[in-house]
C-alpha positions as a Markdown table, in Angstrom:
| # | Residue | x | y | z |
|---|---|---|---|---|
| 1 | Met | -132.5 | 234.8 | -3.4 |
| 2 | Ile | -129.7 | 237.0 | -4.8 |
| 3 | Arg | -131.8 | 240.0 | -4.7 |
| 4 | Ser | -132.8 | 239.5 | -1.1 |
| 5 | Ile | -129.1 | 239.2 | -0.1 |
| 6 | Ala | -128.2 | 242.4 | -1.9 |
| 7 | Leu | -131.1 | 244.2 | -0.1 |
| 8 | Ile | -129.8 | 243.1 | 3.3 |
| 9 | Met | -126.2 | 244.1 | 2.5 |
| 10 | Gly | -127.4 | 247.5 | 1.3 |
| 11 | Ile | -129.2 | 248.2 | 4.6 |
| 12 | Leu | -126.2 | 247.0 | 6.7 |
| 13 | Ala | -123.9 | 249.3 | 4.7 |
| 14 | Ala | -126.1 | 252.3 | 5.2 |
| 15 | Ser | -126.3 | 251.6 | 8.9 |
| 16 | Leu | -122.5 | 251.3 | 9.3 |
| 17 | Leu | -122.0 | 254.6 | 7.4 |
| 18 | Thr | -124.5 | 256.3 | 9.8 |
| 19 | Leu | -122.6 | 255.0 | 12.8 |
| 20 | Val | -119.0 | 255.6 | 11.5 |
| 21 | Leu | -119.2 | 258.9 | 9.7 |
| 22 | Pro | -119.1 | 261.9 | 12.0 |
| 23 | Glu | -121.8 | 264.5 | 12.0 |
| 24 | Thr | -120.8 | 267.3 | 9.6 |
| 25 | Ala | -121.6 | 270.9 | 10.2 |
| 26 | Thr | -123.4 | 273.0 | 7.7 |
| 27 | Asp | -121.5 | 275.3 | 5.5 |
| 28 | Ala | -120.1 | 278.4 | 7.3 |
| 29 | Ala | -121.8 | 281.7 | 6.4 |
| 30 | Thr | -120.8 | 285.4 | 6.5 |
| 31 | Gln | -123.1 | 288.0 | 8.0 |
| 32 | Ala | -122.5 | 291.7 | 7.4 |
| 33 | Val | -122.9 | 294.6 | 9.8 |
| 34 | Gln | -122.8 | 298.2 | 8.5 |
| 35 | Val | -120.6 | 300.6 | 10.4 |
| 36 | Gln | -122.6 | 303.8 | 10.0 |
| 37 | Asp | -122.0 | 307.2 | 11.4 |
| 38 | Asp | -122.2 | 306.9 | 15.2 |
| 39 | Gln | -124.0 | 303.6 | 15.2 |
| 40 | Phe | -123.9 | 300.0 | 13.9 |
| 41 | Ser | -126.7 | 298.9 | 11.5 |
| 42 | Ser | -127.6 | 296.2 | 14.1 |
| 43 | Asp | -126.9 | 296.3 | 17.8 |
| 44 | Gly | -127.2 | 292.5 | 18.2 |
| 45 | Ile | -126.9 | 289.6 | 15.7 |
| 46 | Thr | -127.0 | 285.8 | 16.1 |
| 47 | Ile | -124.8 | 283.5 | 14.1 |
| 48 | Asn | -123.7 | 279.8 | 14.1 |
| 49 | Ala | -120.3 | 278.7 | 15.3 |
| 50 | Gly | -117.9 | 278.8 | 12.4 |
| 51 | Asp | -119.7 | 281.8 | 10.8 |
| 52 | Thr | -117.9 | 285.1 | 10.0 |
| 53 | Val | -119.0 | 288.6 | 10.8 |
| 54 | Gln | -117.9 | 291.3 | 8.4 |
| 55 | Trp | -118.2 | 295.0 | 9.4 |
| 56 | Asn | -118.4 | 297.3 | 6.4 |
| 57 | Trp | -117.7 | 301.1 | 6.8 |
| 58 | Thr | -120.4 | 303.1 | 5.1 |
| 59 | Gly | -120.3 | 306.4 | 7.1 |
| 60 | Glu | -118.1 | 309.4 | 6.7 |
| 61 | Asn | -116.6 | 309.6 | 10.1 |
| 62 | Gln | -113.9 | 307.5 | 11.7 |
| 63 | His | -114.9 | 304.4 | 13.5 |
| 64 | Ser | -113.5 | 301.2 | 14.9 |
| 65 | Val | -114.7 | 297.7 | 16.0 |
| 66 | Ile | -113.2 | 296.7 | 19.4 |
| 67 | Ser | -114.1 | 293.6 | 21.4 |
| 68 | Asp | -114.9 | 294.1 | 25.1 |
| 69 | Thr | -112.5 | 291.2 | 25.9 |
| 70 | Asp | -109.9 | 292.2 | 23.4 |
| 71 | Leu | -110.7 | 289.1 | 21.3 |
| 72 | Phe | -110.6 | 291.2 | 18.1 |
| 73 | Ala | -110.0 | 294.8 | 17.1 |
| 74 | Ser | -109.9 | 296.8 | 14.0 |
| 75 | Ser | -108.1 | 300.0 | 13.2 |
| 76 | Val | -109.8 | 303.4 | 13.3 |
| 77 | Gln | -110.8 | 304.0 | 9.7 |
| 78 | Thr | -113.4 | 305.7 | 7.5 |
| 79 | Ala | -113.7 | 303.1 | 4.7 |
| 80 | Gly | -113.1 | 299.4 | 4.1 |
| 81 | Ser | -114.1 | 296.4 | 6.1 |
| 82 | Phe | -113.1 | 294.2 | 9.0 |
| 83 | Ser | -113.9 | 290.4 | 9.4 |
| 84 | Phe | -113.7 | 288.0 | 12.3 |
| 85 | Gln | -114.7 | 284.3 | 12.4 |
| 86 | Phe | -116.4 | 283.1 | 15.6 |
| 87 | Asn | -115.7 | 279.4 | 16.3 |
| 88 | Ser | -116.9 | 279.2 | 19.9 |
| 89 | Thr | -120.4 | 279.6 | 21.3 |
| 90 | Gly | -121.2 | 282.6 | 23.6 |
| 91 | Thr | -122.1 | 286.3 | 23.5 |
| 92 | Tyr | -119.4 | 288.7 | 22.3 |
| 93 | Ala | -119.8 | 292.5 | 23.0 |
| 94 | Tyr | -117.9 | 295.1 | 20.9 |
| 95 | Phe | -117.9 | 298.9 | 20.6 |
| 96 | Cys | -116.4 | 301.8 | 18.6 |
| 97 | Ser | -113.5 | 303.3 | 20.4 |
| 98 | Val | -114.3 | 306.8 | 19.0 |
| 99 | His | -118.1 | 306.9 | 19.7 |
| 100 | Gly | -118.7 | 304.2 | 22.3 |
| 101 | Gly | -117.3 | 302.1 | 25.1 |
| 102 | Pro | -117.3 | 298.7 | 26.7 |
| 103 | Gly | -120.4 | 297.3 | 28.4 |
| 104 | Gly | -122.8 | 298.6 | 25.8 |
| 105 | Ala | -122.0 | 302.3 | 26.1 |
| 106 | Gly | -122.7 | 304.5 | 23.1 |
| 107 | Met | -121.9 | 303.0 | 19.7 |
| 108 | Ser | -121.8 | 299.3 | 20.5 |
| 109 | Gly | -123.2 | 295.9 | 19.7 |
| 110 | Thr | -123.2 | 292.2 | 20.4 |
| 111 | Val | -122.6 | 288.9 | 18.5 |
| 112 | Thr | -124.4 | 285.8 | 19.9 |
| 113 | Val | -122.8 | 282.6 | 18.6 |
| 114 | Gln | -124.9 | 279.4 | 18.9 |
| 115 | Ala | -124.0 | 275.8 | 18.1 |
| 116 | Ala | -124.1 | 275.0 | 14.4 |
| 117 | Pro | -126.8 | 272.6 | 13.4 |
| 118 | Thr | -125.5 | 269.2 | 12.3 |
| 119 | Ser | -126.6 | 267.2 | 9.3 |
| 120 | Thr | -126.6 | 263.4 | 9.5 |
| 121 | Pro | -126.0 | 261.6 | 6.1 |
| 122 | Gln | -129.1 | 259.9 | 5.0 |
| 123 | Pro | -128.9 | 256.3 | 3.9 |
| 124 | Ser | -129.5 | 255.7 | 0.2 |
| 125 | Ala | -132.9 | 254.6 | -0.9 |
| 126 | Thr | -133.5 | 250.9 | -0.7 |
| 127 | Pro | -136.1 | 248.8 | -2.5 |
| 128 | Asp | -139.4 | 248.2 | -0.7 |
| 129 | Glu | -139.0 | 245.3 | 1.7 |
| 130 | Asp | -142.5 | 244.2 | 0.8 |
| 131 | Glu | -141.5 | 243.7 | -2.8 |
| 132 | Thr | -141.1 | 240.0 | -3.4 |
| 133 | Pro | -138.9 | 239.0 | -6.3 |
| 134 | Ser | -140.7 | 237.0 | -8.9 |
| 135 | Pro | -139.7 | 233.3 | -9.0 |
| 136 | Thr | -137.5 | 232.2 | -11.7 |
| 137 | Arg | -139.1 | 229.9 | -14.2 |
| 138 | Thr | -137.3 | 226.6 | -14.8 |
| 139 | Ala | -137.8 | 224.5 | -17.8 |
| 140 | Thr | -139.5 | 221.1 | -17.0 |
| 141 | Pro | -138.1 | 218.3 | -19.1 |
| 142 | Leu | -140.6 | 216.4 | -21.1 |
| 143 | Ala | -141.3 | 212.9 | -20.0 |
| 144 | Thr | -139.5 | 210.4 | -22.1 |
| 145 | Pro | -141.6 | 207.4 | -22.9 |
| 146 | Ala | -140.3 | 204.1 | -21.6 |
| 147 | Pro | -138.9 | 201.9 | -24.3 |
| 148 | Thr | -141.1 | 199.0 | -25.1 |
| 149 | Asp | -139.4 | 195.7 | -25.4 |
| 150 | Thr | -140.5 | 193.9 | -28.6 |
| 151 | Pro | -139.9 | 190.2 | -28.2 |
| 152 | Leu | -138.1 | 188.7 | -31.2 |
| 153 | Ala | -139.6 | 185.7 | -32.8 |
| 154 | Gly | -137.5 | 182.8 | -31.5 |
| 155 | Pro | -137.2 | 179.2 | -32.7 |
| 156 | Ala | -140.2 | 178.1 | -30.6 |
| 157 | Ala | -142.4 | 180.7 | -32.3 |
| 158 | Val | -141.2 | 179.6 | -35.8 |
| 159 | Ala | -141.8 | 176.0 | -34.9 |
| 160 | Thr | -145.3 | 176.7 | -33.7 |
| 161 | Ser | -146.0 | 178.7 | -36.9 |
| 162 | Ile | -144.8 | 175.7 | -39.0 |
| 163 | Leu | -146.8 | 173.3 | -36.9 |
| 164 | Glu | -150.0 | 175.3 | -37.4 |
| 165 | Thr | -149.5 | 175.0 | -41.2 |
| 166 | Ile | -149.6 | 171.2 | -41.2 |
| 167 | Pro | -152.9 | 170.1 | -42.7 |
| 168 | Ile | -155.2 | 168.0 | -40.6 |
| 169 | Ser | -157.0 | 166.3 | -43.5 |
| 170 | Ala | -156.9 | 162.4 | -43.3 |
| 171 | Pro | -155.4 | 160.4 | -46.3 |
| 172 | Val | -157.9 | 159.2 | -48.9 |
| 173 | Asp | -157.6 | 155.4 | -49.4 |
| 174 | Ala | -158.7 | 153.4 | -52.5 |
| 175 | Pro | -162.2 | 151.9 | -52.2 |
| 176 | Gly | -162.3 | 148.3 | -51.0 |
| 177 | Ser | -158.9 | 148.4 | -49.4 |
| 178 | Ala | -158.3 | 147.5 | -45.8 |
| 179 | Ala | -157.4 | 151.1 | -45.2 |
| 180 | Ala | -160.7 | 152.2 | -46.7 |
| 181 | Gly | -162.5 | 149.9 | -44.4 |
| 182 | Ala | -160.6 | 151.3 | -41.6 |
| 183 | Ser | -161.4 | 154.8 | -42.6 |
| 184 | Gln | -165.1 | 153.9 | -42.2 |
| 185 | Leu | -164.5 | 153.4 | -38.5 |
| 186 | Pro | -165.5 | 156.2 | -36.3 |
| 187 | Ser | -162.9 | 158.9 | -35.8 |
| 188 | Thr | -161.1 | 159.0 | -32.4 |
| 189 | Gly | -160.6 | 162.7 | -32.7 |
| 190 | Ala | -156.8 | 162.5 | -32.7 |
| 191 | Asp | -154.9 | 165.5 | -34.1 |
| 192 | Pro | -152.1 | 164.7 | -36.5 |
| 193 | Arg | -150.1 | 167.7 | -35.0 |
| 194 | Thr | -149.8 | 165.7 | -31.8 |
| 195 | Ser | -148.3 | 162.7 | -33.5 |
| 196 | Pro | -144.7 | 161.7 | -32.8 |
| 197 | Gly | -143.8 | 162.3 | -36.5 |
| 198 | Ala | -145.0 | 165.9 | -36.3 |
| 199 | Trp | -142.9 | 166.7 | -33.2 |
| 200 | Leu | -139.9 | 165.1 | -34.8 |
| 201 | Leu | -140.3 | 167.5 | -37.6 |
| 202 | Val | -140.6 | 170.4 | -35.2 |
| 203 | Ala | -137.4 | 169.2 | -33.4 |
| 204 | Ala | -135.5 | 169.2 | -36.6 |
| 205 | Leu | -136.7 | 172.7 | -37.5 |
| 206 | Leu | -135.7 | 174.0 | -34.1 |
| 207 | Gly | -132.3 | 172.5 | -34.5 |
| 208 | Ala | -131.8 | 174.1 | -37.9 |
| 209 | Thr | -133.1 | 177.5 | -36.6 |
| 210 | Gly | -130.7 | 177.4 | -33.7 |
| 211 | Ala | -127.8 | 176.6 | -35.9 |
| 212 | Ile | -128.6 | 179.5 | -38.2 |
| 213 | Ala | -128.9 | 181.8 | -35.1 |
| 214 | Ile | -125.5 | 180.7 | -33.8 |
| 215 | Thr | -123.9 | 181.2 | -37.2 |
| 216 | Ala | -125.4 | 184.7 | -37.5 |
| 217 | Ala | -124.1 | 185.6 | -34.0 |
| 218 | His | -120.5 | 184.6 | -34.9 |
| 219 | Ala | -120.7 | 186.5 | -38.1 |
| 220 | Ser | -121.8 | 189.7 | -36.3 |
| 221 | Arg | -119.0 | 189.4 | -33.8 |
| 222 | Arg | -116.4 | 189.2 | -36.5 |
| 223 | Val | -117.8 | 192.3 | -38.2 |
Protein backbone atom coordinates (compact mmCIF):
# COMPACT_ATOMS: atom_id res chain seq x y z
CA MET A 1 0.00 0.00 0.00
CA ILE A 2 2.85 2.43 0.90
CA ARG A 3 4.67 1.61 -2.32
CA SER A 4 1.55 2.34 -4.42
CA ILE A 5 1.08 5.76 -2.73
CA ALA A 6 4.76 6.64 -3.38
CA LEU A 7 4.36 5.69 -7.06
CA ILE A 8 1.29 7.93 -7.49
CA MET A 9 3.02 10.85 -5.76
CA GLY A 10 6.08 10.49 -8.03
CA ILE A 11 3.92 10.60 -11.17
CA LEU A 12 2.04 13.68 -9.94
CA ALA A 13 5.30 15.48 -9.05
CA ALA A 14 6.76 14.78 -12.51
CA SER A 15 3.58 16.08 -14.17
CA LEU A 16 3.64 19.29 -12.12
CA LEU A 17 7.28 19.91 -12.99
CA THR A 18 6.47 19.49 -16.68
CA LEU A 19 3.65 22.06 -16.44
CA VAL A 20 5.41 24.58 -14.18
CA LEU A 21 8.97 24.62 -15.51
CA PRO A 22 9.37 26.76 -18.64
CA GLU A 23 10.85 25.35 -21.77
CA THR A 24 14.61 25.92 -21.84
CA ALA A 25 16.57 26.73 -24.94
CA THR A 26 19.56 24.72 -25.97
CA ASP A 27 23.02 26.05 -25.20
CA ALA A 28 24.02 28.94 -27.44
CA ALA A 29 26.68 28.21 -30.04
CA THR A 30 29.25 30.24 -31.95
CA GLN A 31 29.69 29.86 -35.70
CA ALA A 32 32.75 31.19 -37.48
CA VAL A 33 32.99 32.91 -40.88
CA GLN A 34 36.40 33.53 -42.42
CA VAL A 35 37.05 37.01 -43.86
CA GLN A 36 39.25 36.15 -46.84
CA ASP A 37 40.63 38.41 -49.51
CA ASP A 38 37.69 39.89 -51.43
CA GLN A 39 35.17 37.27 -50.19
CA PHE A 40 33.70 35.63 -47.13
CA SER A 41 34.19 31.87 -46.62
CA SER A 42 30.38 31.47 -46.76
CA ASP A 43 27.94 33.76 -48.42
CA GLY A 44 25.04 32.51 -46.28
CA ILE A 45 24.82 30.69 -42.92
CA THR A 46 21.91 29.61 -40.72
CA ILE A 47 22.04 29.75 -36.92
CA ASN A 48 19.64 29.54 -33.97
CA ALA A 49 18.40 32.53 -32.03
CA GLY A 50 20.90 33.27 -29.29
CA ASP A 51 23.88 32.03 -31.29
CA THR A 52 26.91 34.17 -32.09
CA VAL A 53 28.67 34.69 -35.43
CA GLN A 54 32.40 35.35 -35.27
CA TRP A 55 34.19 36.77 -38.34
CA ASN A 56 37.88 36.00 -38.41
CA TRP A 57 40.28 37.94 -40.67
CA THR A 58 42.51 35.55 -42.58
CA GLY A 59 43.38 37.57 -45.69
CA GLU A 60 46.05 40.19 -46.24
CA ASN A 61 43.87 43.03 -47.47
CA GLN A 62 41.72 45.39 -45.45
CA HIS A 63 38.10 44.34 -44.94
CA SER A 64 35.10 45.14 -42.77
CA VAL A 65 31.76 43.59 -41.80
CA ILE A 66 28.84 46.01 -42.06
CA SER A 67 25.12 45.22 -41.62
CA ASP A 68 22.78 46.37 -44.38
CA THR A 69 20.52 47.82 -41.66
CA ASP A 70 23.34 49.19 -39.51
CA LEU A 71 22.59 46.55 -36.82
CA PHE A 72 26.30 45.83 -36.42
CA ALA A 73 29.54 47.07 -37.94
CA SER A 74 33.23 46.33 -37.54
CA SER A 75 36.19 48.52 -38.24
CA VAL A 76 38.22 48.22 -41.43
CA GLN A 77 41.09 45.91 -40.46
CA THR A 78 43.55 43.30 -41.76
CA ALA A 79 43.61 40.93 -38.74
CA GLY A 80 41.67 40.01 -35.66
CA SER A 81 38.03 39.08 -35.34
CA PHE A 82 34.56 40.56 -34.84
CA SER A 83 31.56 38.90 -33.12
CA PHE A 84 27.84 39.60 -32.89
CA GLN A 85 25.06 37.69 -31.11
CA PHE A 86 21.76 37.32 -32.96
CA ASN A 87 18.80 37.04 -30.56
CA SER A 88 15.91 37.63 -32.96
CA THR A 89 14.80 35.49 -35.88
CA GLY A 90 15.12 36.80 -39.42
CA THR A 91 17.62 37.19 -42.26
CA TYR A 92 20.44 39.68 -41.81
CA ALA A 93 22.54 40.84 -44.80
CA TYR A 94 26.04 42.26 -44.42
CA PHE A 95 28.93 43.37 -46.70
CA CYS A 96 32.49 44.57 -46.77
CA SER A 97 32.65 48.33 -47.09
CA VAL A 98 35.91 48.08 -49.12
CA HIS A 99 35.02 45.33 -51.62
CA GLY A 100 31.22 45.13 -51.58
CA GLY A 101 27.97 46.96 -50.90
CA PRO A 102 24.43 46.60 -49.52
CA GLY A 103 21.90 44.34 -51.23
CA GLY A 104 24.38 41.56 -51.94
CA ALA A 105 26.78 43.53 -54.11
CA GLY A 106 30.39 42.29 -54.29
CA MET A 107 31.86 40.91 -51.07
CA SER A 108 28.72 40.22 -49.01
CA GLY A 109 26.81 37.53 -47.13
CA THR A 110 23.71 36.73 -45.06
CA VAL A 111 22.92 35.31 -41.63
CA THR A 112 19.57 33.51 -41.27
CA VAL A 113 18.41 33.20 -37.66
CA GLN A 114 15.78 30.57 -36.83
CA ALA A 115 13.96 29.84 -33.59
CA ALA A 116 16.05 27.83 -31.20
CA PRO A 117 14.76 24.33 -30.49
CA THR A 118 13.44 23.86 -27.00
CA SER A 119 13.95 20.92 -24.72
CA THR A 120 11.27 19.82 -22.31
CA PRO A 121 12.52 18.26 -19.06
CA GLN A 122 11.69 14.59 -19.02
CA PRO A 123 10.06 13.13 -15.90
CA SER A 124 12.18 10.80 -13.89
CA ALA A 125 11.77 7.08 -14.44
CA THR A 126 9.00 5.54 -12.42
CA PRO A 127 8.51 1.88 -11.51
CA ASP A 128 6.44 -0.23 -13.83
CA GLU A 129 2.76 0.20 -13.02
CA ASP A 130 2.20 -3.49 -13.69
CA GLU A 131 4.58 -4.37 -10.93
CA THR A 132 2.49 -5.47 -7.98
CA PRO A 133 4.14 -5.29 -4.58
CA SER A 134 4.37 -8.64 -2.90
CA PRO A 135 2.03 -9.00 0.07
CA THR A 136 3.54 -8.75 3.51
CA ARG A 137 3.45 -11.96 5.43
CA THR A 138 1.92 -11.76 8.86
CA ALA A 139 2.53 -14.25 11.61
CA THR A 140 -0.55 -16.33 12.44
CA PRO A 141 -0.82 -16.96 16.16
CA LEU A 142 -1.00 -20.61 17.12
CA ALA A 143 -4.32 -21.83 18.43
CA THR A 144 -4.32 -22.04 22.22
CA PRO A 145 -6.08 -25.14 23.45
CA ALA A 146 -9.10 -24.39 25.56
CA PRO A 147 -8.56 -25.20 29.21
CA THR A 148 -10.30 -28.36 30.32
CA ASP A 149 -12.09 -28.12 33.59
CA THR A 150 -11.19 -31.03 35.81
CA PRO A 151 -13.90 -31.52 38.38
CA LEU A 152 -12.55 -31.88 41.89
CA ALA A 153 -13.67 -34.77 43.95
CA GLY A 154 -16.34 -33.39 46.23
CA PRO A 155 -17.89 -34.79 49.41
CA ALA A 156 -20.52 -36.71 47.39
CA ALA A 157 -17.81 -38.50 45.42
CA VAL A 158 -15.98 -39.37 48.66
CA ALA A 159 -19.17 -40.67 50.23
CA THR A 160 -19.96 -42.76 47.19
CA SER A 161 -16.46 -44.22 47.23
CA ILE A 162 -16.79 -45.10 50.94
CA LEU A 163 -20.22 -46.57 50.37
CA GLU A 164 -18.91 -48.83 47.63
CA THR A 165 -16.34 -50.26 50.04
CA ILE A 166 -18.95 -51.49 52.51
CA PRO A 167 -19.06 -55.34 52.25
CA ILE A 168 -22.30 -56.92 51.19
CA SER A 169 -21.68 -60.28 52.88
CA ALA A 170 -24.41 -61.37 55.40
CA PRO A 171 -23.49 -62.08 59.08
CA VAL A 172 -22.77 -65.71 60.00
CA ASP A 173 -25.03 -66.93 62.90
CA ALA A 174 -24.36 -69.86 65.19
CA PRO A 175 -26.01 -73.11 64.20
CA GLY A 176 -29.36 -73.81 65.82
CA SER A 177 -30.06 -70.22 66.72
CA ALA A 178 -33.09 -68.36 65.67
CA ALA A 179 -30.99 -66.16 63.53
CA ALA A 180 -29.52 -69.21 61.82
CA GLY A 181 -32.99 -70.40 61.14
CA ALA A 182 -33.82 -67.08 59.77
CA SER A 183 -30.80 -67.19 57.56
CA GLN A 184 -32.13 -70.29 55.97
CA LEU A 185 -35.03 -68.28 54.67
CA PRO A 186 -34.88 -67.26 51.08
CA SER A 187 -33.03 -63.97 50.48
CA THR A 188 -35.12 -60.95 49.57
CA GLY A 189 -32.30 -59.48 47.55
CA ALA A 190 -31.97 -56.39 49.82
CA ASP A 191 -28.63 -54.51 49.52
CA PRO A 192 -27.14 -53.49 52.91
CA ARG A 193 -25.87 -50.27 51.24
CA THR A 194 -29.49 -49.12 50.98
CA SER A 195 -30.20 -49.64 54.63
CA PRO A 196 -30.84 -46.62 56.89
CA GLY A 197 -27.69 -47.35 58.87
CA ALA A 198 -25.48 -47.11 55.81
CA TRP A 199 -26.92 -43.76 54.79
CA LEU A 200 -26.48 -42.43 58.31
CA LEU A 201 -22.82 -43.30 58.01
CA VAL A 202 -22.67 -41.52 54.65
CA ALA A 203 -24.34 -38.44 56.14
CA ALA A 204 -21.81 -38.38 58.96
CA LEU A 205 -18.92 -38.64 56.50
CA LEU A 206 -20.36 -35.87 54.35
CA GLY A 207 -20.63 -33.59 57.37
CA ALA A 208 -17.06 -34.30 58.40
CA THR A 209 -15.80 -33.69 54.86
CA GLY A 210 -17.68 -30.39 54.64
CA ALA A 211 -16.23 -29.23 57.95
CA ILE A 212 -12.71 -30.05 56.72
CA ALA A 213 -13.32 -28.13 53.46
CA ILE A 214 -14.58 -25.03 55.33
CA THR A 215 -11.58 -25.11 57.70
CA ALA A 216 -9.17 -25.37 54.74
CA ALA A 217 -10.87 -22.44 52.98
CA HIS A 218 -10.53 -20.18 56.04
CA ALA A 219 -6.90 -21.17 56.41
CA SER A 220 -6.13 -20.29 52.76
CA ARG A 221 -7.78 -16.85 53.13
CA ARG A 222 -5.61 -16.04 56.13
CA VAL A 223 -2.49 -16.94 54.22
